[in-house]
TORKOL-4160 file (C-alpha; in steps of 0.2 Angstrom, whole numbers, padded with zeros to 4 digits, m for minus):
272
<pt num="1" X="0131" Y="m0444" Z="0578"/>
<pt num="2" X="0141" Y="m0453" Z="0592"/>
<pt num="3" X="0132" Y="m0469" Z="0589"/>
<pt num="4" X="0135" Y="m0468" Z="0570"/>
<pt num="5" X="0153" Y="m0465" Z="0573"/>
<pt num="6" X="0154" Y="m0479" Z="0584"/>
<pt num="7" X="0145" Y="m0490" Z="0572"/>
<pt num="8" X="0155" Y="m0485" Z="0557"/>
<pt num="9" X="0171" Y="m0487" Z="0567"/>
<pt num="10" X="0166" Y="m0504" Z="0573"/>
<pt num="11" X="0161" Y="m0510" Z="0555"/>
<pt num="12" X="0177" Y="m0504" Z="0547"/>
<pt num="13" X="0188" Y="m0512" Z="0560"/>
<pt num="14" X="0179" Y="m0529" Z="0559"/>
<pt num="15" X="0180" Y="m0528" Z="0540"/>
<pt num="16" X="0198" Y="m0525" Z="0540"/>
<pt num="17" X="0202" Y="m0539" Z="0552"/>
<pt num="18" X="0191" Y="m0551" Z="0542"/>
<pt num="19" X="0199" Y="m0545" Z="0526"/>
<pt num="20" X="0217" Y="m0547" Z="0532"/>
<pt num="21" X="0214" Y="m0564" Z="0539"/>
<pt num="22" X="0220" Y="m0559" Z="0556"/>
<pt num="23" X="0204" Y="m0565" Z="0566"/>
<pt num="24" X="0206" Y="m0576" Z="0581"/>
<pt num="25" X="0204" Y="m0592" Z="0571"/>
<pt num="26" X="0217" Y="m0587" Z="0558"/>
<pt num="27" X="0233" Y="m0598" Z="0558"/>
<pt num="28" X="0244" Y="m0583" Z="0553"/>
<pt num="29" X="0239" Y="m0574" Z="0569"/>
<pt num="30" X="0245" Y="m0589" Z="0579"/>
<pt num="31" X="0262" Y="m0589" Z="0569"/>
<pt num="32" X="0259" Y="m0606" Z="0561"/>
<pt num="33" X="0266" Y="m0601" Z="0544"/>
<pt num="34" X="0279" Y="m0588" Z="0539"/>
<pt num="35" X="0273" Y="m0570" Z="0537"/>
<pt num="36" X="0283" Y="m0566" Z="0521"/>
<pt num="37" X="0291" Y="m0573" Z="0506"/>
<pt num="38" X="0308" Y="m0569" Z="0513"/>
<pt num="39" X="0304" Y="m0578" Z="0529"/>
<pt num="40" X="0297" Y="m0593" Z="0520"/>
<pt num="41" X="0313" Y="m0594" Z="0509"/>
<pt num="42" X="0324" Y="m0592" Z="0524"/>
<pt num="43" X="0314" Y="m0605" Z="0534"/>
<pt num="44" X="0315" Y="m0618" Z="0520"/>
<pt num="45" X="0333" Y="m0615" Z="0516"/>
<pt num="46" X="0338" Y="m0618" Z="0534"/>
<pt num="47" X="0327" Y="m0630" Z="0541"/>
<pt num="48" X="0328" Y="m0632" Z="0560"/>
<pt num="49" X="0335" Y="m0649" Z="0565"/>
<pt num="50" X="0322" Y="m0659" Z="0576"/>
<pt num="51" X="0327" Y="m0658" Z="0594"/>
<pt num="52" X="0328" Y="m0675" Z="0602"/>
<pt num="53" X="0328" Y="m0668" Z="0619"/>
<pt num="54" X="0340" Y="m0668" Z="0633"/>
<pt num="55" X="0335" Y="m0685" Z="0639"/>
<pt num="56" X="0340" Y="m0692" Z="0622"/>
<pt num="57" X="0357" Y="m0684" Z="0620"/>
<pt num="58" X="0361" Y="m0688" Z="0638"/>
<pt num="59" X="0357" Y="m0707" Z="0635"/>
<pt num="60" X="0374" Y="m0716" Z="0635"/>
<pt num="61" X="0379" Y="m0724" Z="0618"/>
<pt num="62" X="0379" Y="m0743" Z="0617"/>
<pt num="63" X="0395" Y="m0752" Z="0611"/>
<pt num="64" X="0386" Y="m0756" Z="0595"/>
<pt num="65" X="0382" Y="m0738" Z="0592"/>
<pt num="66" X="0400" Y="m0733" Z="0596"/>
<pt num="67" X="0406" Y="m0746" Z="0584"/>
<pt num="68" X="0394" Y="m0740" Z="0571"/>
<pt num="69" X="0400" Y="m0722" Z="0572"/>
<pt num="70" X="0419" Y="m0728" Z="0572"/>
<pt num="71" X="0416" Y="m0739" Z="0556"/>
<pt num="72" X="0407" Y="m0725" Z="0547"/>
<pt num="73" X="0421" Y="m0713" Z="0550"/>
<pt num="74" X="0434" Y="m0727" Z="0546"/>
<pt num="75" X="0427" Y="m0729" Z="0528"/>
<pt num="76" X="0422" Y="m0710" Z="0526"/>
<pt num="77" X="0438" Y="m0707" Z="0516"/>
<pt num="78" X="0431" Y="m0718" Z="0502"/>
<pt num="79" X="0412" Y="m0714" Z="0505"/>
<pt num="80" X="0412" Y="m0695" Z="0508"/>
<pt num="81" X="0416" Y="m0690" Z="0490"/>
<pt num="82" X="0401" Y="m0700" Z="0484"/>
<pt num="83" X="0389" Y="m0693" Z="0498"/>
<pt num="84" X="0384" Y="m0678" Z="0488"/>
<pt num="85" X="0387" Y="m0669" Z="0471"/>
<pt num="86" X="0397" Y="m0655" Z="0479"/>
<pt num="87" X="0408" Y="m0667" Z="0489"/>
<pt num="88" X="0411" Y="m0677" Z="0473"/>
<pt num="89" X="0416" Y="m0661" Z="0463"/>
<pt num="90" X="0427" Y="m0655" Z="0477"/>
<pt num="91" X="0436" Y="m0672" Z="0478"/>
<pt num="92" X="0437" Y="m0673" Z="0459"/>
<pt num="93" X="0445" Y="m0655" Z="0459"/>
<pt num="94" X="0457" Y="m0660" Z="0473"/>
<pt num="95" X="0462" Y="m0676" Z="0464"/>
<pt num="96" X="0465" Y="m0667" Z="0447"/>
<pt num="97" X="0476" Y="m0653" Z="0456"/>
<pt num="98" X="0486" Y="m0667" Z="0464"/>
<pt num="99" X="0489" Y="m0676" Z="0448"/>
<pt num="100" X="0494" Y="m0660" Z="0439"/>
<pt num="101" X="0506" Y="m0656" Z="0453"/>
<pt num="102" X="0513" Y="m0673" Z="0452"/>
<pt num="103" X="0515" Y="m0673" Z="0433"/>
<pt num="104" X="0523" Y="m0655" Z="0433"/>
<pt num="105" X="0536" Y="m0661" Z="0445"/>
<pt num="106" X="0539" Y="m0678" Z="0437"/>
<pt num="107" X="0532" Y="m0687" Z="0453"/>
<pt num="108" X="0544" Y="m0678" Z="0465"/>
<pt num="109" X="0530" Y="m0669" Z="0474"/>
<pt num="110" X="0522" Y="m0686" Z="0479"/>
<pt num="111" X="0533" Y="m0687" Z="0495"/>
<pt num="112" X="0530" Y="m0670" Z="0503"/>
<pt num="113" X="0511" Y="m0671" Z="0498"/>
<pt num="114" X="0510" Y="m0688" Z="0508"/>
<pt num="115" X="0520" Y="m0681" Z="0522"/>
<pt num="116" X="0509" Y="m0666" Z="0523"/>
<pt num="117" X="0493" Y="m0676" Z="0522"/>
<pt num="118" X="0500" Y="m0688" Z="0536"/>
<pt num="119" X="0503" Y="m0673" Z="0548"/>
<pt num="120" X="0485" Y="m0667" Z="0544"/>
<pt num="121" X="0478" Y="m0684" Z="0548"/>
<pt num="122" X="0488" Y="m0685" Z="0564"/>
<pt num="123" X="0482" Y="m0668" Z="0569"/>
<pt num="124" X="0463" Y="m0672" Z="0566"/>
<pt num="125" X="0465" Y="m0689" Z="0575"/>
<pt num="126" X="0472" Y="m0680" Z="0590"/>
<pt num="127" X="0459" Y="m0667" Z="0589"/>
<pt num="128" X="0445" Y="m0681" Z="0589"/>
<pt num="129" X="0453" Y="m0689" Z="0604"/>
<pt num="130" X="0453" Y="m0673" Z="0614"/>
<pt num="131" X="0435" Y="m0669" Z="0609"/>
<pt num="132" X="0430" Y="m0687" Z="0614"/>
<pt num="133" X="0438" Y="m0684" Z="0631"/>
<pt num="134" X="0428" Y="m0668" Z="0633"/>
<pt num="135" X="0411" Y="m0674" Z="0626"/>
<pt num="136" X="0397" Y="m0669" Z="0638"/>
<pt num="137" X="0383" Y="m0680" Z="0630"/>
<pt num="138" X="0381" Y="m0694" Z="0618"/>
<pt num="139" X="0379" Y="m0682" Z="0603"/>
<pt num="140" X="0396" Y="m0675" Z="0605"/>
<pt num="141" X="0403" Y="m0692" Z="0609"/>
<pt num="142" X="0396" Y="m0699" Z="0593"/>
<pt num="143" X="0403" Y="m0685" Z="0582"/>
<pt num="144" X="0420" Y="m0687" Z="0591"/>
<pt num="145" X="0420" Y="m0706" Z="0588"/>
<pt num="146" X="0416" Y="m0703" Z="0570"/>
<pt num="147" X="0430" Y="m0690" Z="0568"/>
<pt num="148" X="0442" Y="m0702" Z="0576"/>
<pt num="149" X="0437" Y="m0716" Z="0564"/>
<pt num="150" X="0440" Y="m0704" Z="0549"/>
<pt num="151" X="0457" Y="m0699" Z="0556"/>
<pt num="152" X="0463" Y="m0717" Z="0558"/>
<pt num="153" X="0455" Y="m0721" Z="0541"/>
<pt num="154" X="0466" Y="m0708" Z="0533"/>
<pt num="155" X="0481" Y="m0713" Z="0542"/>
<pt num="156" X="0479" Y="m0731" Z="0536"/>
<pt num="157" X="0476" Y="m0725" Z="0518"/>
<pt num="158" X="0492" Y="m0715" Z="0518"/>
<pt num="159" X="0502" Y="m0728" Z="0526"/>
<pt num="160" X="0496" Y="m0740" Z="0513"/>
<pt num="161" X="0502" Y="m0728" Z="0499"/>
<pt num="162" X="0519" Y="m0726" Z="0507"/>
<pt num="163" X="0528" Y="m0738" Z="0496"/>
<pt num="164" X="0520" Y="m0732" Z="0480"/>
<pt num="165" X="0525" Y="m0714" Z="0485"/>
<pt num="166" X="0543" Y="m0719" Z="0487"/>
<pt num="167" X="0543" Y="m0727" Z="0470"/>
<pt num="168" X="0535" Y="m0711" Z="0463"/>
<pt num="169" X="0544" Y="m0697" Z="0471"/>
<pt num="170" X="0562" Y="m0704" Z="0475"/>
<pt num="171" X="0577" Y="m0712" Z="0466"/>
<pt num="172" X="0577" Y="m0727" Z="0478"/>
<pt num="173" X="0578" Y="m0744" Z="0469"/>
<pt num="174" X="0560" Y="m0752" Z="0468"/>
<pt num="175" X="0568" Y="m0768" Z="0475"/>
<pt num="176" X="0574" Y="m0760" Z="0490"/>
<pt num="177" X="0557" Y="m0752" Z="0493"/>
<pt num="178" X="0548" Y="m0768" Z="0491"/>
<pt num="179" X="0558" Y="m0775" Z="0505"/>
<pt num="180" X="0553" Y="m0762" Z="0517"/>
<pt num="181" X="0539" Y="m0764" Z="0530"/>
<pt num="182" X="0525" Y="m0752" Z="0530"/>
<pt num="183" X="0532" Y="m0742" Z="0546"/>
<pt num="184" X="0549" Y="m0742" Z="0537"/>
<pt num="185" X="0542" Y="m0735" Z="0521"/>
<pt num="186" X="0532" Y="m0721" Z="0531"/>
<pt num="187" X="0548" Y="m0716" Z="0540"/>
<pt num="188" X="0558" Y="m0716" Z="0524"/>
<pt num="189" X="0545" Y="m0705" Z="0516"/>
<pt num="190" X="0548" Y="m0692" Z="0530"/>
<pt num="191" X="0567" Y="m0693" Z="0528"/>
<pt num="192" X="0565" Y="m0690" Z="0509"/>
<pt num="193" X="0554" Y="m0674" Z="0511"/>
<pt num="194" X="0569" Y="m0662" Z="0510"/>
<pt num="195" X="0576" Y="m0669" Z="0494"/>
<pt num="196" X="0559" Y="m0672" Z="0486"/>
<pt num="197" X="0554" Y="m0654" Z="0490"/>
<pt num="198" X="0570" Y="m0648" Z="0482"/>
<pt num="199" X="0567" Y="m0658" Z="0466"/>
<pt num="200" X="0549" Y="m0652" Z="0465"/>
<pt num="201" X="0555" Y="m0634" Z="0467"/>
<pt num="202" X="0568" Y="m0636" Z="0453"/>
<pt num="203" X="0556" Y="m0645" Z="0442"/>
<pt num="204" X="0543" Y="m0631" Z="0443"/>
<pt num="205" X="0557" Y="m0617" Z="0441"/>
<pt num="206" X="0566" Y="m0626" Z="0426"/>
<pt num="207" X="0552" Y="m0621" Z="0413"/>
<pt num="208" X="0550" Y="m0640" Z="0408"/>
<pt num="209" X="0533" Y="m0642" Z="0416"/>
<pt num="210" X="0525" Y="m0646" Z="0399"/>
<pt num="211" X="0538" Y="m0660" Z="0395"/>
<pt num="212" X="0538" Y="m0666" Z="0413"/>
<pt num="213" X="0519" Y="m0668" Z="0412"/>
<pt num="214" X="0519" Y="m0676" Z="0395"/>
<pt num="215" X="0532" Y="m0689" Z="0401"/>
<pt num="216" X="0524" Y="m0692" Z="0417"/>
<pt num="217" X="0506" Y="m0695" Z="0410"/>
<pt num="218" X="0513" Y="m0705" Z="0396"/>
<pt num="219" X="0523" Y="m0717" Z="0407"/>
<pt num="220" X="0508" Y="m0720" Z="0419"/>
<pt num="221" X="0496" Y="m0723" Z="0404"/>
<pt num="222" X="0508" Y="m0736" Z="0397"/>
<pt num="223" X="0510" Y="m0743" Z="0414"/>
<pt num="224" X="0491" Y="m0744" Z="0418"/>
<pt num="225" X="0488" Y="m0752" Z="0401"/>
<pt num="226" X="0501" Y="m0765" Z="0404"/>
<pt num="227" X="0494" Y="m0770" Z="0421"/>
<pt num="228" X="0477" Y="m0771" Z="0414"/>
<pt num="229" X="0483" Y="m0782" Z="0400"/>
<pt num="230" X="0493" Y="m0794" Z="0412"/>
<pt num="231" X="0479" Y="m0795" Z="0424"/>
<pt num="232" X="0467" Y="m0799" Z="0410"/>
<pt num="233" X="0478" Y="m0813" Z="0404"/>
<pt num="234" X="0480" Y="m0820" Z="0421"/>
<pt num="235" X="0461" Y="m0820" Z="0425"/>
<pt num="236" X="0458" Y="m0828" Z="0408"/>
<pt num="237" X="0471" Y="m0842" Z="0410"/>
<pt num="238" X="0465" Y="m0846" Z="0428"/>
<pt num="239" X="0446" Y="m0846" Z="0423"/>
<pt num="240" X="0450" Y="m0857" Z="0408"/>
<pt num="241" X="0457" Y="m0871" Z="0420"/>
<pt num="242" X="0441" Y="m0882" Z="0419"/>
<pt num="243" X="0449" Y="m0895" Z="0431"/>
<pt num="244" X="0446" Y="m0883" Z="0446"/>
<pt num="245" X="0428" Y="m0879" Z="0452"/>
<pt num="246" X="0422" Y="m0862" Z="0449"/>
<pt num="247" X="0423" Y="m0858" Z="0467"/>
<pt num="248" X="0441" Y="m0862" Z="0468"/>
<pt num="249" X="0445" Y="m0852" Z="0452"/>
<pt num="250" X="0436" Y="m0837" Z="0459"/>
<pt num="251" X="0446" Y="m0839" Z="0475"/>
<pt num="252" X="0463" Y="m0840" Z="0465"/>
<pt num="253" X="0459" Y="m0824" Z="0455"/>
<pt num="254" X="0454" Y="m0815" Z="0471"/>
<pt num="255" X="0470" Y="m0821" Z="0479"/>
<pt num="256" X="0480" Y="m0814" Z="0464"/>
<pt num="257" X="0472" Y="m0797" Z="0466"/>
<pt num="258" X="0475" Y="m0798" Z="0485"/>
<pt num="259" X="0494" Y="m0799" Z="0482"/>
<pt num="260" X="0495" Y="m0787" Z="0467"/>
<pt num="261" X="0488" Y="m0774" Z="0478"/>
<pt num="262" X="0502" Y="m0777" Z="0490"/>
<pt num="263" X="0490" Y="m0781" Z="0505"/>
<pt num="264" X="0503" Y="m0794" Z="0510"/>
<pt num="265" X="0516" Y="m0781" Z="0513"/>
<pt num="266" X="0503" Y="m0771" Z="0522"/>
<pt num="267" X="0499" Y="m0785" Z="0534"/>
<pt num="268" X="0518" Y="m0789" Z="0537"/>
<pt num="269" X="0521" Y="m0771" Z="0541"/>
<pt num="270" X="0508" Y="m0771" Z="0554"/>
<pt num="271" X="0514" Y="m0787" Z="0562"/>
<pt num="272" X="0532" Y="m0782" Z="0563"/>
């Protein structure tokens, strides 16, 4: 009876182990795969980043690597919205909200919006410099350099738009704005913040939001259409000049774009 009990007990135990797949050779017993559907979903949704090891993160960055991180950060204000669908939708939503606010205030909100964005860019740039000074390894250093490049890229972008913002959100004469250097235009933006904020508040409180939006969008549609028409005429006339080589014609067309985008004023402002 005792032998039968032992034999039965051993048989059932061995069968249970074999059936469950928990024998010594089973990969599940060794933890090679997730043990449940929930574990599997969690593991696939949050994959663990491969660990390069301490010897990799402690390896100093080369000048080329530092320049690469910085340049990627510098152009990130342009490339980040296209890096993923979610980023594109987020950037599109922010752009649409900004345009609606500008339209509702007749453009007056442009100045405080640029001033706020400038303060945010300065804060993130300073934060990146602080993190760079406290970086303990090359991984942290690379992230800080990338953030520093992004902060400077945003500052340059905002500085470049300073003149356009003054024309959009203030009553200053366009001729006077064109005569400003970039640093002067940035300073003037901050001086105009109280007045532009007051005008924005009054525009939103007046109840004429619909009319403001209609006028603003109509003006910009007409302005854009006129610019496209003028540009097309200039390009067509320059390309039709067969006395010049095609290389020189392309160079002249590119030069016109260069000046029309006010890059000349950007450079003169940086040099002054």
